[in-house]
Residue frames as a rotation matrix with the C-alpha (Angstrom) as fourth column:
UNK 1
0.161 0.676 -0.719 65.38
0.178 0.696 0.695 220.38
0.971 -0.241 -0.008 33.85
UNK 2
-0.314 -0.361 -0.878 67.30
0.907 0.157 -0.390 220.95
0.279 -0.919 0.278 37.10
UNK 3
-0.983 -0.051 0.175 66.54
0.022 -0.986 -0.165 224.70
0.181 -0.158 0.971 36.93
UNK 4
-0.234 0.971 0.044 62.82
-0.436 -0.145 0.888 224.01
0.869 0.188 0.458 36.57
UNK 5
0.204 0.303 -0.931 62.89
0.601 0.712 0.363 221.66
0.773 -0.634 -0.036 39.53
UNK 6
-0.709 -0.481 -0.516 64.58
0.703 -0.423 -0.571 224.30
0.056 -0.768 0.638 41.69
UNK 7
-0.843 0.444 0.305 62.06
-0.350 -0.882 0.317 226.87
0.409 0.160 0.898 40.63
UNK 8
0.094 0.896 -0.433 59.18
-0.056 0.439 0.897 224.45
0.994 -0.060 0.092 41.47
UNK 9
-0.091 -0.230 -0.969 60.79
0.856 0.479 -0.194 223.77
0.509 -0.847 0.154 44.86
UNK 10
-0.943 -0.305 -0.138 61.14
0.333 -0.830 -0.446 227.44
0.022 -0.467 0.884 45.68
UNK 11
-0.453 0.871 0.190 57.47
-0.479 -0.417 0.772 228.06
0.752 0.259 0.606 44.67
UNK 12
0.247 0.600 -0.761 56.39
0.315 0.693 0.649 225.24
0.916 -0.400 -0.018 46.99
UNK 13
-0.427 -0.519 -0.740 58.56
0.877 -0.040 -0.478 226.54
0.219 -0.854 0.472 49.84
UNK 14
-0.980 0.079 0.185 57.20
-0.098 -0.990 -0.098 230.06
0.176 -0.114 0.978 49.44
UNK 15
-0.152 0.983 -0.105 53.60
-0.363 0.043 0.931 228.75
0.919 0.180 0.350 49.25
UNK 16
0.206 0.193 -0.959 54.03
0.683 0.673 0.283 226.65
0.700 -0.714 0.007 52.36
UNK 17
-0.761 -0.544 -0.353 55.69
0.638 -0.532 -0.556 229.54
0.115 -0.649 0.752 54.13
UNK 18
-0.787 0.528 0.319 52.86
-0.401 -0.831 0.386 231.94
0.469 0.176 0.865 53.19
UNK 19
0.137 0.887 -0.441 50.25
-0.079 0.454 0.888 229.38
0.987 -0.087 0.133 54.23
UNK 20
-0.127 -0.291 -0.948 52.03
0.871 0.425 -0.247 228.87
0.475 -0.857 0.199 57.54
UNK 21
-0.952 -0.294 -0.078 52.18
0.298 -0.847 -0.439 232.52
0.063 -0.442 0.895 58.29
UNK 22
-0.518 0.840 0.159 48.60
-0.517 -0.456 0.724 233.08
0.681 0.293 0.671 57.24
UNK 23
0.179 0.561 -0.808 47.46
0.342 0.734 0.586 230.15
0.922 -0.381 -0.060 59.40
UNK 24
-0.461 -0.445 -0.768 49.36
0.863 -0.023 -0.505 231.40
0.206 -0.895 0.394 62.42
UNK 25
-1.000 0.016 0.020 47.98
-0.020 -0.982 -0.186 234.96
0.017 -0.187 0.982 62.04
UNK 26
-0.524 0.851 -0.037 44.40
-0.775 -0.458 0.435 234.39
0.354 0.256 0.900 60.99
UNK 27
-0.476 0.385 -0.791 43.43
0.270 0.920 0.285 230.96
0.837 -0.078 -0.541 62.40
UNK 28
-0.786 0.187 -0.590 42.67
0.595 -0.035 -0.803 232.42
-0.171 -0.982 -0.084 65.86
UNK 29
-0.783 0.490 -0.383 40.54
-0.454 -0.871 -0.186 235.14
-0.425 0.028 0.905 64.33
UNK 30
-0.416 0.620 -0.665 38.57
-0.741 0.192 0.643 232.85
0.527 0.761 0.380 62.04
UNK 31
0.037 0.412 -0.910 38.31
-0.006 0.911 0.412 229.70
0.999 -0.010 0.036 64.12
UNK 32
-0.863 -0.497 0.091 39.14
-0.081 -0.041 -0.996 230.77
0.499 -0.867 -0.005 67.68
UNK 33
-0.539 0.678 0.499 35.59
-0.823 -0.298 -0.484 231.25
-0.179 -0.672 0.719 68.81
UNK 34
0.428 0.602 -0.674 34.56
-0.665 0.715 0.215 227.88
0.612 0.356 0.706 67.32
UNK 35
-0.166 -0.583 -0.795 37.23
0.255 0.753 -0.606 226.07
0.953 -0.303 0.024 69.37
UNK 36
-0.780 -0.152 -0.607 36.79
0.626 -0.162 -0.763 228.25
0.017 -0.975 0.222 72.43
UNK 37
-0.108 0.820 0.562 33.18
0.428 -0.472 0.771 229.57
0.897 0.324 -0.299 72.39
UNK 38
-0.972 -0.117 -0.205 32.11
0.235 -0.398 -0.887 232.00
0.023 -0.910 0.414 75.05
UNK 39
-0.086 0.983 0.165 28.47
0.222 -0.142 0.965 232.02
0.971 0.120 -0.206 76.22
UNK 40
0.733 0.510 -0.451 26.88
0.566 -0.087 0.820 233.38
0.379 -0.856 -0.352 79.42
UNK 41
-0.283 -0.937 0.204 29.61
0.632 -0.342 -0.695 235.96
0.721 -0.067 0.689 79.62
UNK 42
-0.037 0.311 0.950 27.45
-0.493 -0.832 0.253 238.27
0.869 -0.459 0.184 81.76
UNK 43
0.922 0.388 -0.013 26.88
-0.205 0.516 0.832 235.49
0.330 -0.764 0.555 84.29
UNK 44
0.397 -0.866 -0.303 30.61
0.807 0.487 -0.334 234.60
0.437 -0.112 0.893 84.26
UNK 45
-0.360 -0.552 0.752 31.53
0.186 -0.833 -0.522 238.23
0.914 -0.048 0.402 84.85
UNK 46
0.288 0.594 0.751 29.02
-0.624 -0.478 0.618 238.64
0.726 -0.647 0.233 87.65
UNK 47
0.968 0.140 -0.210 29.74
0.031 0.760 0.650 235.39
0.251 -0.635 0.731 89.44
UNK 48
0.197 -0.972 -0.128 33.51
0.810 0.234 -0.537 235.74
0.552 0.002 0.834 89.11
UNK 49
-0.303 -0.301 0.904 33.36
-0.137 -0.925 -0.354 239.27
0.943 -0.232 0.239 90.51
UNK 50
0.723 0.627 0.290 31.46
-0.406 0.046 0.913 238.01
0.559 -0.777 0.288 93.55
UNK 51
0.920 -0.390 -0.018 34.45
0.287 0.644 0.709 235.87
-0.265 -0.658 0.705 94.47
UNK 52
0.503 -0.756 -0.419 37.24
-0.745 -0.625 0.235 237.89
-0.439 0.194 -0.877 92.75
UNK 53
0.265 -0.323 0.909 37.84
0.219 0.938 0.269 234.84
-0.939 0.128 0.320 90.62
UNK 54
-0.695 -0.610 -0.381 39.82
-0.292 -0.245 0.925 234.72
-0.657 0.754 -0.008 87.35
UNK 55
0.260 0.928 -0.266 37.20
-0.613 -0.054 -0.788 234.94
-0.746 0.368 0.555 84.56
UNK 56
0.054 -0.229 -0.972 39.09
-0.920 0.367 -0.138 233.14
0.388 0.901 -0.191 81.76
UNK 57
-0.909 -0.412 0.065 39.70
-0.398 0.809 -0.433 230.30
0.126 -0.419 -0.899 84.21
UNK 58
-0.389 0.859 0.333 36.00
-0.248 0.250 -0.936 230.05
-0.887 -0.447 0.115 85.00
UNK 59
0.392 0.511 -0.765 35.13
-0.862 -0.086 -0.499 230.15
-0.321 0.856 0.406 81.28
UNK 60
-0.376 -0.611 -0.696 37.70
-0.782 0.613 -0.116 227.39
0.498 0.500 -0.709 80.53
UNK 61
-0.896 0.092 0.435 36.31
-0.244 0.716 -0.654 225.26
-0.372 -0.692 -0.619 83.32
UNK 62
0.065 0.998 0.002 32.76
-0.458 0.031 -0.889 225.57
-0.887 0.057 0.459 81.92
UNK 63
0.222 -0.042 -0.974 33.98
-0.971 0.081 -0.225 224.68
0.088 0.996 -0.023 78.43
UNK 64
-0.647 -0.627 -0.433 35.75
-0.583 0.773 -0.249 221.56
0.491 0.091 -0.867 79.57
UNK 65
-0.827 0.369 0.423 33.00
-0.227 0.469 -0.853 220.51
-0.514 -0.802 -0.304 81.98
UNK 66
-0.081 0.956 0.282 29.95
0.302 0.293 -0.907 220.95
-0.950 0.011 -0.313 79.87
UNK 67
-0.690 -0.211 0.692 30.73
0.718 -0.087 0.690 222.57
-0.086 0.974 0.212 76.53
UNK 68
-0.926 0.370 -0.080 28.44
-0.351 -0.918 -0.187 225.43
-0.143 -0.145 0.979 77.67
UNK 69
-0.375 0.844 -0.383 25.43
0.061 0.435 0.898 223.07
0.925 0.314 -0.215 77.75
UNK 70
-0.507 0.161 0.847 23.33
-0.785 -0.493 -0.376 224.18
0.356 -0.855 0.377 80.74
UNK 71
0.567 0.793 0.221 21.39
-0.822 0.528 0.215 220.94
0.054 -0.304 0.951 80.79
UNK 72
-0.057 -0.674 -0.737 24.43
-0.500 0.658 -0.563 218.69
0.864 0.336 -0.375 80.77
UNK 73
0.637 0.173 0.752 24.35
-0.745 0.392 0.541 215.71
-0.201 -0.904 0.378 83.21
UNK 74
-0.363 -0.858 -0.363 27.27
-0.887 0.438 -0.146 213.32
0.284 0.269 -0.920 83.63
UNK 75
-0.027 0.291 -0.956 27.05
-0.084 0.953 0.293 209.59
0.996 0.089 -0.001 84.17
UNK 76
-0.702 -0.320 -0.636 27.87
0.577 0.267 -0.772 210.25
0.417 -0.909 -0.003 87.82
UNK 77
0.249 0.918 -0.309 25.07
0.962 -0.197 0.188 212.77
0.111 -0.344 -0.932 88.12
UNK 78
-0.579 -0.497 -0.646 27.07
0.544 -0.826 0.147 216.07
-0.607 -0.267 0.749 87.92
UNK 79
0.334 0.923 0.191 24.80
0.863 -0.218 -0.455 218.89
-0.378 0.317 -0.870 86.80
UNK 80
0.891 0.364 -0.272 24.84
0.273 -0.907 -0.320 221.91
-0.364 0.210 -0.907 84.53
UNK 81
0.853 -0.510 0.108 27.43
-0.222 -0.543 -0.810 224.23
0.472 0.667 -0.576 83.14
UNK 82
0.040 -0.894 0.447 30.02
-0.935 -0.192 -0.300 223.71
0.353 -0.406 -0.843 85.88
UNK 83
0.186 0.085 -0.979 29.06
-0.172 0.984 0.053 220.01
0.967 0.158 0.197 86.46
UNK 84
-0.548 -0.251 0.798 28.55
-0.799 -0.126 -0.588 220.09
0.248 -0.960 -0.132 90.20
UNK 85
-0.744 0.295 -0.600 27.52
0.384 0.923 -0.022 216.96
0.547 -0.246 -0.800 92.08
UNK 86
0.256 0.936 0.241 24.08
0.243 -0.304 0.921 217.45
0.936 -0.177 -0.305 93.75
UNK 87
0.589 -0.013 -0.808 25.51
0.805 0.106 0.584 217.22
0.077 -0.994 0.073 97.23
UNK 88
-0.548 -0.821 -0.161 28.26
0.818 -0.566 0.103 219.81
-0.176 -0.075 0.981 96.48
UNK 89
-0.577 0.397 0.713 25.72
0.260 -0.739 0.622 222.16
0.774 0.544 0.323 94.90
UNK 90
0.511 0.832 -0.218 23.38
0.414 -0.015 0.910 221.82
0.754 -0.555 -0.351 97.87
UNK 91
0.276 -0.487 -0.829 26.19
0.948 -0.002 0.318 222.45
-0.156 -0.873 0.461 100.35
UNK 92
-0.788 -0.592 0.168 27.51
0.615 -0.768 0.179 225.56
0.024 0.244 0.969 98.59
UNK 93
-0.291 0.767 0.572 23.98
0.240 -0.520 0.820 226.84
0.926 0.376 -0.033 98.08
UNK 94
0.682 0.550 -0.481 23.20
0.569 0.013 0.822 226.54
0.459 -0.835 -0.304 101.81
UNK 95
0.177 -0.691 -0.700 26.58
0.917 -0.142 0.372 227.76
-0.357 -0.708 0.609 103.11
UNK 96
-0.785 -0.619 -0.026 27.24
0.556 -0.723 0.411 230.65
-0.273 0.308 0.911 100.74
UNK 97
-0.838 0.473 0.274 23.87
-0.082 -0.604 0.793 231.63
0.540 0.642 0.545 99.25
UNK 98
-0.750 0.570 0.336 21.52
-0.458 -0.080 -0.886 230.87
-0.477 -0.818 0.321 102.21
UNK 99
-0.524 0.538 0.660 19.61
0.474 0.828 -0.299 228.38
-0.708 0.156 -0.689 100.02
UNK 100
-0.249 0.416 -0.875 18.66
-0.533 -0.813 -0.235 231.04
-0.809 0.408 0.424 97.45
UNK 101
-0.510 0.036 -0.860 18.80
-0.848 0.145 0.509 228.71
0.143 0.989 -0.043 94.43
UNK 102
0.155 0.673 0.724 16.26
-0.544 0.669 -0.506 226.03
-0.825 -0.316 0.469 93.72
UNK 103
0.984 0.131 0.121 17.12
0.043 0.484 -0.874 225.23
-0.173 0.865 0.471 90.10
UNK 104
0.259 -0.966 0.027 20.76
-0.061 0.012 0.998 224.10
-0.964 -0.260 -0.056 89.89
UNK 105
-0.045 -0.258 0.965 20.50
0.917 0.372 0.142 223.97
-0.396 0.892 0.220 86.10
UNK 106
0.933 0.358 -0.028 19.77
0.332 -0.889 -0.317 227.69
-0.139 0.286 -0.948 85.81
UNK 107
0.411 -0.847 0.337 22.91
0.582 -0.041 -0.812 229.20
0.701 0.530 0.477 84.17
UNK 108
0.164 -0.333 0.929 23.40
-0.515 -0.832 -0.207 232.01
0.842 -0.444 -0.307 86.67
UNK 109
0.777 0.193 0.599 22.80
-0.627 0.316 0.712 229.69
-0.052 -0.929 0.367 89.62
UNK 110
0.915 -0.396 0.073 25.09
0.399 0.916 -0.043 226.97
-0.050 0.069 0.996 88.33
UNK 111
0.266 -0.848 0.458 27.93
0.380 -0.344 -0.858 229.34
0.886 0.403 0.231 87.37
UNK 112
0.244 -0.172 0.954 27.76
-0.705 -0.707 0.053 231.13
0.665 -0.686 -0.294 90.70
UNK 113
0.901 0.088 0.425 27.70
-0.364 0.688 0.628 227.82
-0.237 -0.720 0.652 92.63
UNK 114
0.724 -0.680 0.115 30.66
0.654 0.624 -0.427 226.55
0.218 0.385 0.897 90.56
UNK 115
0.188 -0.679 0.710 32.54
-0.027 -0.726 -0.687 229.80
0.982 0.110 -0.155 91.05
UNK 116
0.510 0.040 0.859 31.98
-0.825 -0.260 0.502 229.61
0.243 -0.965 -0.099 94.83
UNK 117
0.965 -0.135 0.226 33.17
0.046 0.932 0.358 226.04
-0.259 -0.335 0.906 94.89
UNK 118
0.517 -0.815 0.263 36.27
0.633 0.156 -0.759 226.73
0.577 0.558 0.596 92.85
UNK 119
0.170 -0.445 0.879 37.11
-0.404 -0.845 -0.350 229.83
0.899 -0.296 -0.323 94.96
UNK 120
0.770 0.133 0.624 36.71
-0.637 0.218 0.739 227.76
-0.038 -0.967 0.253 98.08
UNK 121
0.880 -0.460 0.116 39.12
0.467 0.883 -0.049 225.19
-0.080 0.097 0.992 96.74
UNK 122
0.279 -0.779 0.562 41.62
0.320 -0.476 -0.819 227.84
0.905 0.408 0.117 95.80
UNK 123
0.365 -0.097 0.926 41.41
-0.765 -0.598 0.239 229.04
0.530 -0.796 -0.292 99.41
UNK 124
0.954 0.062 0.293 41.83
-0.224 0.796 0.562 225.51
-0.198 -0.602 0.773 100.77
UNK 125
0.587 -0.753 0.299 45.00
0.797 0.603 -0.047 224.99
-0.144 0.266 0.953 98.74
UNK 126
0.201 -0.558 -0.805 46.46
0.346 -0.729 0.591 228.48
-0.916 -0.397 0.047 99.36
UNK 127
0.465 0.104 -0.879 45.93
-0.564 -0.731 -0.384 229.68
-0.682 0.675 -0.281 95.81
UNK 128
-0.713 -0.654 0.253 47.54
-0.272 0.590 0.760 226.58
-0.646 0.473 -0.599 94.15
UNK 129
-0.043 0.769 -0.638 45.48
-0.953 -0.223 -0.204 226.57
-0.299 0.599 0.743 90.98
UNK 130
-0.443 -0.229 -0.867 46.62
-0.605 0.790 0.101 223.12
0.662 0.569 -0.489 89.91
UNK 131
-0.990 0.050 -0.135 45.71
0.136 0.631 -0.763 221.57
0.047 -0.774 -0.632 93.29
UNK 132
-0.490 0.860 -0.142 42.35
-0.462 -0.394 -0.794 223.32
-0.739 -0.324 0.591 93.25
UNK 133
-0.015 0.466 -0.885 41.52
-0.996 0.070 0.054 222.04
0.087 0.882 0.463 89.79
UNK 134
-0.707 -0.282 -0.648 42.62
-0.263 0.956 -0.129 218.52
0.656 0.079 -0.750 90.69
UNK 135
-0.895 0.446 0.014 40.31
0.096 0.224 -0.970 218.68
-0.435 -0.867 -0.243 93.76
UNK 136
-0.236 0.842 -0.486 37.46
-0.830 -0.435 -0.350 220.04
-0.506 0.320 0.801 91.54
UNK 137
0.043 0.202 -0.978 37.79
-0.855 0.515 0.068 216.97
0.517 0.833 0.195 89.30
UNK 138
-0.146 -0.242 -0.959 39.02
-0.046 0.970 -0.238 214.24
0.988 0.009 -0.153 91.60
UNK 139
0.809 0.540 -0.234 38.24
0.226 0.082 0.971 215.38
0.543 -0.838 -0.056 95.11
UNK 140
0.724 -0.506 0.469 40.34
-0.687 -0.589 0.425 216.37
0.061 -0.630 -0.774 98.08
UNK 141
0.659 -0.477 0.581 42.10
0.025 0.787 0.616 212.99
-0.751 -0.392 0.531 98.30
UNK 142
0.599 -0.415 0.685 43.48
0.797 0.229 -0.558 213.43
0.075 0.880 0.468 94.78
UNK 143
0.705 -0.352 0.616 44.68
-0.164 -0.926 -0.340 216.94
0.690 0.139 -0.711 95.52
UNK 144
0.734 -0.408 0.542 46.38
-0.600 -0.018 0.800 215.74
-0.316 -0.913 -0.259 98.70
UNK 145
0.637 -0.490 0.595 48.17
0.502 0.849 0.163 212.96
-0.586 0.195 0.787 96.80
UNK 146
0.623 -0.364 0.693 49.37
0.567 -0.400 -0.720 215.46
0.539 0.841 -0.043 94.24
UNK 147
0.700 -0.335 0.631 50.66
-0.517 -0.847 0.123 217.85
0.494 -0.412 -0.766 96.91
UNK 148
0.720 -0.446 0.532 52.45
-0.317 0.470 0.824 215.08
-0.617 -0.762 0.197 98.78
UNK 149
0.408 -0.553 0.726 54.13
0.733 0.673 0.101 213.73
-0.545 0.491 0.680 95.66
UNK 150
0.092 -0.258 -0.962 54.44
-0.319 -0.923 0.217 217.04
-0.943 0.287 -0.168 93.89
UNK 151
-0.928 -0.300 -0.221 53.64
-0.312 0.299 0.902 215.12
-0.205 0.906 -0.371 90.79
UNK 152
0.015 0.985 -0.171 50.48
-0.970 -0.028 -0.243 214.34
-0.244 0.170 0.955 88.86
UNK 153
-0.477 -0.285 -0.831 51.74
-0.632 0.768 0.100 210.86
0.610 0.573 -0.547 88.10
UNK 154
-0.991 0.112 0.072 49.96
0.015 0.631 -0.776 209.55
-0.133 -0.768 -0.627 91.20
UNK 155
-0.317 0.926 -0.204 46.56
-0.584 -0.360 -0.728 210.49
-0.748 -0.111 0.655 89.70
UNK 156
0.032 0.464 0.885 44.20
0.591 0.706 -0.391 208.65
-0.806 0.536 -0.251 87.44
UNK 157
-0.580 -0.449 0.680 44.44
0.806 -0.197 0.558 209.70
-0.117 0.872 0.476 83.85
UNK 158
0.250 0.810 0.531 41.32
0.798 -0.483 0.361 211.89
0.549 0.333 -0.767 83.77
UNK 159
0.920 0.100 -0.380 42.38
0.344 -0.674 0.654 213.92
-0.190 -0.732 -0.654 86.80
UNK 160
0.018 -0.999 -0.048 46.02
0.674 -0.023 0.739 213.99
-0.739 -0.046 0.672 85.72
UNK 161
-0.629 -0.239 0.739 45.13
0.770 -0.320 0.552 215.65
0.104 0.917 0.385 82.43
UNK 162
0.382 0.924 0.005 42.32
0.918 -0.380 0.113 217.87
0.107 -0.039 -0.994 83.79
UNK 163
0.429 -0.239 -0.871 44.41
0.347 -0.847 0.403 220.86
-0.834 -0.476 -0.281 85.11
UNK 164
-0.643 -0.766 -0.009 46.59
0.293 -0.257 0.921 221.14
-0.707 0.590 0.390 82.01
UNK 165
-0.459 0.559 0.691 43.54
0.858 0.079 0.507 221.18
0.229 0.826 -0.516 79.76
UNK 166
0.607 0.708 -0.361 41.79
0.789 -0.593 0.162 223.84
-0.099 -0.383 -0.918 81.84
UNK 167
0.239 -0.628 -0.741 44.97
0.286 -0.683 0.672 225.97
-0.928 -0.372 0.017 82.09
UNK 168
-0.758 -0.493 0.426 45.66
0.508 -0.037 0.861 225.71
-0.409 0.869 0.278 78.41
UNK 169
-0.067 0.828 0.556 42.10
0.904 -0.185 0.385 226.77
0.422 0.529 -0.736 77.55
UNK 170
0.574 0.248 -0.780 42.38
0.671 -0.689 0.274 229.54
-0.469 -0.681 -0.562 80.10
UNK 171
-0.439 -0.795 -0.419 45.29
0.288 -0.566 0.773 231.08
-0.851 0.218 0.477 78.16
UNK 172
-0.749 0.199 0.632 43.29
0.647 0.016 0.762 230.92
0.142 0.980 -0.141 74.97
UNK 173
0.332 0.941 -0.067 40.23
0.913 -0.302 0.273 232.55
0.237 -0.152 -0.960 76.59
UNK 174
0.305 -0.281 -0.910 42.37
0.519 -0.752 0.406 235.28
-0.798 -0.596 -0.083 78.06
UNK 175
-0.765 -0.645 0.003 43.84
0.297 -0.349 0.889 235.99
-0.572 0.681 0.458 74.64
UNK 176
-0.648 0.535 0.542 40.59
0.663 0.045 0.747 235.84
0.375 0.844 -0.384 72.65
UNK 177
0.250 0.958 0.142 38.20
0.672 -0.277 0.686 237.64
0.697 -0.077 -0.713 75.03
UNK 178
-0.608 -0.580 -0.543 40.21
0.791 -0.377 -0.482 240.12
0.075 -0.722 0.688 77.03
UNK 179
-0.902 0.288 0.322 37.72
-0.220 -0.948 0.231 242.84
0.372 0.137 0.918 76.00
UNK 180
0.003 0.982 -0.186 34.73
-0.227 0.182 0.957 240.82
0.974 0.039 0.224 77.27
UNK 181
0.156 -0.044 -0.987 36.07
0.857 0.502 0.113 239.80
0.490 -0.864 0.116 80.67
UNK 182
-0.450 -0.243 0.859 35.32
0.000 -0.962 -0.273 243.11
0.893 -0.123 0.433 82.34
UNK 183
-0.974 0.204 -0.098 34.18
0.093 -0.036 -0.995 244.22
-0.207 -0.978 0.016 85.77
UNK 184
-0.393 0.904 0.170 30.50
0.905 0.348 0.243 243.54
0.161 0.249 -0.955 85.90
UNK 185
-0.843 0.108 0.527 28.46
-0.032 -0.988 0.151 246.73
0.537 0.111 0.837 85.30
UNK 186
0.158 0.941 0.300 25.47
-0.607 -0.147 0.781 245.40
0.779 -0.305 0.548 87.06
UNK 187
-0.486 -0.299 0.821 25.24
-0.868 0.272 -0.415 243.98
-0.100 -0.915 -0.392 90.58
UNK 188
-0.830 0.137 -0.540 24.55
-0.016 0.963 0.269 240.30
0.557 0.232 -0.798 90.85
UNK 189
-0.015 0.918 0.396 20.95
-0.779 -0.259 0.571 239.75
0.627 -0.300 0.719 91.89
UNK 190
-0.265 -0.209 -0.941 21.76
0.351 0.888 -0.296 237.69
0.898 -0.409 -0.162 94.97
UNK 191
0.113 0.331 0.937 19.71
-0.645 -0.693 0.322 239.18
0.755 -0.641 0.136 97.82
UNK 192
0.957 0.281 0.068 19.99
-0.237 0.629 0.741 235.92
0.166 -0.725 0.668 99.74
UNK 193
0.366 -0.871 -0.328 23.78
0.291 0.442 -0.848 235.68
0.884 0.215 0.415 99.43
UNK 194
0.858 -0.205 -0.470 25.79
0.473 -0.038 0.880 235.49
-0.199 -0.978 0.064 102.62
UNK 195
0.857 -0.476 0.198 28.24
-0.254 -0.723 -0.642 238.35
0.449 0.500 -0.741 102.13
UNK 196
0.392 -0.716 0.578 30.62
-0.835 -0.012 0.551 237.13
-0.387 -0.698 -0.602 104.82
UNK 197
0.427 -0.168 0.888 30.80
0.180 0.979 0.098 233.67
-0.886 0.118 0.449 103.23
UNK 198
0.908 -0.048 0.415 31.36
0.409 -0.107 -0.906 235.20
0.088 0.993 -0.077 99.82
UNK 199
0.729 -0.645 0.229 34.13
-0.621 -0.764 -0.175 237.42
0.287 -0.015 -0.958 101.13
UNK 200
0.332 -0.603 0.725 35.84
-0.609 0.450 0.653 234.52
-0.720 -0.658 -0.218 102.83
UNK 201
0.511 -0.096 0.854 35.99
0.503 0.839 -0.207 232.63
-0.697 0.536 0.477 99.54
UNK 202
0.962 -0.082 -0.261 37.42
-0.241 -0.706 -0.667 235.55
-0.130 0.704 -0.698 97.58
UNK 203
0.399 -0.865 0.304 40.73
0.745 0.500 0.442 234.79
-0.534 0.050 0.844 95.85
UNK 204
-0.211 -0.563 -0.799 43.28
-0.056 -0.809 0.585 237.08
-0.976 0.169 0.139 94.29
UNK 205
0.810 0.585 0.032 42.11
0.051 -0.017 -0.999 238.16
-0.584 0.811 -0.044 90.87
UNK 206
-0.259 -0.837 0.481 44.46
0.729 0.157 0.666 237.52
-0.634 0.524 0.570 87.90
UNK 207
0.127 0.316 -0.940 44.49
-0.237 -0.911 -0.338 240.76
-0.963 0.265 -0.041 86.09
UNK 208
0.260 -0.003 0.966 43.80
0.861 0.453 -0.230 240.46
-0.437 0.892 0.120 82.31
UNK 209
-0.239 -0.475 -0.847 45.97
0.045 -0.877 0.479 243.04
-0.970 0.076 0.231 80.62
UNK 210
0.821 0.437 -0.367 45.23
-0.300 -0.216 -0.929 244.48
-0.486 0.873 -0.046 77.22
UNK 211
0.072 -0.795 0.602 47.43
0.373 0.582 0.723 242.57
-0.925 0.173 0.339 74.81
UNK 212
-0.319 -0.271 -0.908 49.00
-0.774 -0.478 0.415 243.57
-0.547 0.835 -0.057 71.51
UNK 213
0.639 0.646 -0.418 47.68
-0.764 0.471 -0.441 241.65
-0.088 0.601 0.794 68.54
UNK 214
0.028 -0.727 -0.687 50.95
-0.569 0.553 -0.608 239.75
0.822 0.408 -0.398 68.19
UNK 215
-0.822 -0.304 0.481 50.81
-0.565 0.331 -0.756 238.76
0.070 -0.893 -0.444 71.86
UNK 216
0.082 0.934 0.348 47.17
-0.831 0.257 -0.493 237.68
-0.550 -0.249 0.797 71.57
UNK 217
0.615 0.111 -0.781 48.01
-0.658 0.619 -0.430 235.42
0.436 0.778 0.453 68.65
UNK 218
-0.391 -0.861 -0.324 51.04
-0.468 0.490 -0.735 233.94
0.792 -0.136 -0.595 70.44
UNK 219
-0.749 0.118 0.652 49.11
-0.625 0.203 -0.754 233.30
-0.222 -0.972 -0.079 73.65
UNK 220
0.424 0.897 -0.124 46.25
-0.869 0.364 -0.335 231.76
-0.255 0.250 0.934 71.73
UNK 221
0.410 -0.331 -0.850 48.61
-0.507 0.692 -0.514 229.22
0.759 0.641 0.116 70.12
UNK 222
-0.684 -0.712 0.158 50.35
-0.477 0.273 -0.835 228.57
0.552 -0.647 -0.527 73.36
UNK 223
-0.387 0.644 0.660 47.13
-0.777 0.157 -0.609 227.84
-0.496 -0.749 0.440 75.12
UNK 224
0.605 0.627 -0.492 45.80
-0.796 0.493 -0.350 225.71
0.023 0.603 0.797 72.23
UNK 225
-0.005 -0.676 -0.737 48.98
-0.444 0.662 -0.604 223.59
0.896 0.325 -0.303 72.09
UNK 226
-0.839 -0.252 0.482 48.92
-0.536 0.235 -0.811 223.06
0.091 -0.939 -0.332 75.89
UNK 227
-0.027 0.944 0.329 45.23
-0.864 0.143 -0.483 222.16
-0.503 -0.297 0.812 75.74
UNK 228
0.645 0.250 -0.722 45.59
-0.680 0.619 -0.393 219.66
0.349 0.744 0.569 72.84
UNK 229
-0.158 -0.802 -0.576 48.79
-0.355 0.591 -0.725 218.01
0.922 0.089 -0.378 74.05
UNK 230
-0.531 0.034 0.846 47.46
-0.844 0.067 -0.532 217.66
-0.074 -0.997 -0.007 77.58
UNK 231
0.542 0.832 0.120 45.12
-0.796 0.554 -0.243 214.97
-0.268 0.036 0.963 76.20
UNK 232
0.846 -0.209 -0.490 47.99
-0.180 0.754 -0.632 212.89
0.502 0.623 0.600 74.87
UNK 233
-0.116 -0.993 0.029 51.09
-0.245 0.000 -0.970 213.52
0.963 -0.119 -0.243 76.92
UNK 234
0.545 0.289 -0.787 51.42
0.615 0.501 0.610 211.73
0.570 -0.816 0.095 80.26
UNK 235
0.673 -0.259 0.693 52.39
-0.476 -0.869 0.138 214.04
0.566 -0.423 -0.708 83.07
């Protein structure tokens, strides 16, 4: 009887171990693009290249802001894929693109305006990605409070959890889509863009290196865990 119980326990342990290994290895392959979908990749590549912006970061921001819904509108009135407030979109459009865009819900327009805004914030906060993301979500005053305290505990819950969620998703995107985030092969059709303004917003590009399969899996899980736990753990 005891021998049979031990055999049963060993079978269960082996089955659980096999299931765990299989889940770790194949979950990102099977379900990764359901959890972290990637749409408008050409527009992301083009707009990010214009400002030398990290492409997985831009994709992660779009996912968390709108779920890749180009017609999304928040209760506060933020618009489109990158959820820009109308006044922000109008200001960036006038300052950087010489008023080129008239439809702020157009995917290319909205992504480029969002990329310009994020690049500008990265410049304002000297490349501090966390501060820039806090400002993107909660405004300059929130970013200043964070920088003064060097802690996110001074922020409201939504803004406190915003940067960790974006950065966690960014790691997953970099792992899943390193072959799709490439230098744009076609020039962005922005004849009205102010090249000097665009250049002044350019930020250092985070290079996406080709990863081994084992590294891609590890980085996916690391990003997913950060993303999920950011919603529940107080900073």
